[in-house]
C-alpha positions as CSV (number, residue, x, y, z in Angstrom):
1,M,-12.9,-6.2,0.6
2,N,-15.3,-4.6,-1.5
3,K,-15.7,-5.3,-5.2
4,R,-14.1,-1.9,-6.3
5,F,-11.1,-2.6,-4.4
6,K,-10.8,-6.1,-5.7
7,Q,-11.1,-4.8,-9.3
8,Y,-8.6,-1.9,-8.6
9,H,-6.2,-4.4,-7.3
10,A,-6.6,-6.7,-10.3
11,D,-6.2,-4.0,-12.6
12,N,-3.0,-2.3,-10.7
13,P,-0.6,-5.3,-9.7
14,I,2.4,-2.8,-9.4
15,V,0.5,-1.2,-6.5
16,Y,0.7,-4.0,-4.2
17,K,4.4,-4.8,-5.1
18,L,5.4,-1.2,-4.3
19,I,3.1,-1.2,-1.1
20,L,5.1,-4.5,0.1
21,R,8.4,-2.8,-0.9
22,F,7.8,0.4,1.0
23,S,6.2,-1.4,4.0
24,R,9.3,-3.6,4.4
25,Q,11.6,-0.5,4.0
26,A,9.6,1.2,6.8
27,K,10.0,-2.1,8.9
28,D,13.7,-2.4,8.2
29,A,14.2,1.2,9.4
30,G,13.0,0.1,12.7
31,H,9.2,0.9,12.7
32,T,7.2,-1.8,14.6
33,H,4.0,-0.1,13.3
34,Y,3.4,2.3,10.4
35,S,0.7,4.2,8.5
36,M,-0.9,2.7,5.2
37,R,-1.8,6.1,4.3
38,A,1.9,7.3,4.6
39,I,2.9,4.2,2.5
40,M,0.2,5.2,-0.3
41,H,1.6,8.9,-0.3
42,R,5.0,7.5,-0.7
43,L,3.6,5.1,-3.5
44,R,2.0,8.4,-5.2
45,W,5.3,10.3,-5.0
46,H,7.3,7.4,-6.4
47,L,4.8,6.9,-9.4
48,N,4.1,10.7,-10.0
49,V,7.6,12.2,-9.3
50,E,10.4,9.7,-9.5
51,T,8.9,7.5,-12.3
52,K,6.9,10.2,-14.2
53,D,3.9,7.9,-14.9
54,P,2.4,9.2,-18.2
55,D,-1.0,7.9,-17.2
56,G,-1.2,10.2,-14.1
57,F,-1.5,7.5,-11.4
58,K,-4.3,7.5,-9.1
59,I,-5.2,5.6,-5.9
60,N,-8.3,6.1,-3.7
61,N,-7.5,6.7,0.0
62,N,-10.5,4.6,0.8
63,Y,-8.3,1.5,-0.2
64,S,-5.7,2.1,2.5
65,Q,-7.6,-0.2,4.9
66,D,-8.0,-2.8,2.3
67,Y,-4.4,-2.9,1.3
68,A,-3.4,-3.0,5.1
69,M,-5.4,-6.0,5.8
70,K,-4.3,-7.8,2.6
71,V,-0.6,-7.1,3.2
72,M,-0.9,-8.4,6.8
73,E,-2.9,-11.4,5.8
74,E,-0.6,-12.5,3.1
75,N,2.8,-11.6,4.7
76,P,3.8,-13.0,8.0
77,D,6.5,-10.8,8.5
78,L,4.3,-7.8,8.3
79,E,1.6,-9.2,10.5
80,G,0.2,-6.4,12.9
81,F,2.2,-3.6,11.1
82,F,-0.5,-1.6,10.5
83,R,-3.4,-0.5,12.9
84,L,-6.8,-0.9,11.5
85,R,-9.7,1.3,12.5
86,F,-13.2,-0.7,12.1
């Protein structure tokens, strides 16, 4: 994980919580693998449309792999859920 991602993650703890929530929703719907980019788009929708975030929520697509790795490393129930490209 790079320094910019670590800072973004530290500054935006709600992002990780919502990523976990949406990832588990996808898994509970029967998916054995899912796209972190799809989760991030769902996150954008939630924060920009459903909640009307006054700050204009933004997240860099470059963080998708970092979040996928973090989720799988820290949550055994989601291990292997995201496919990574190196």
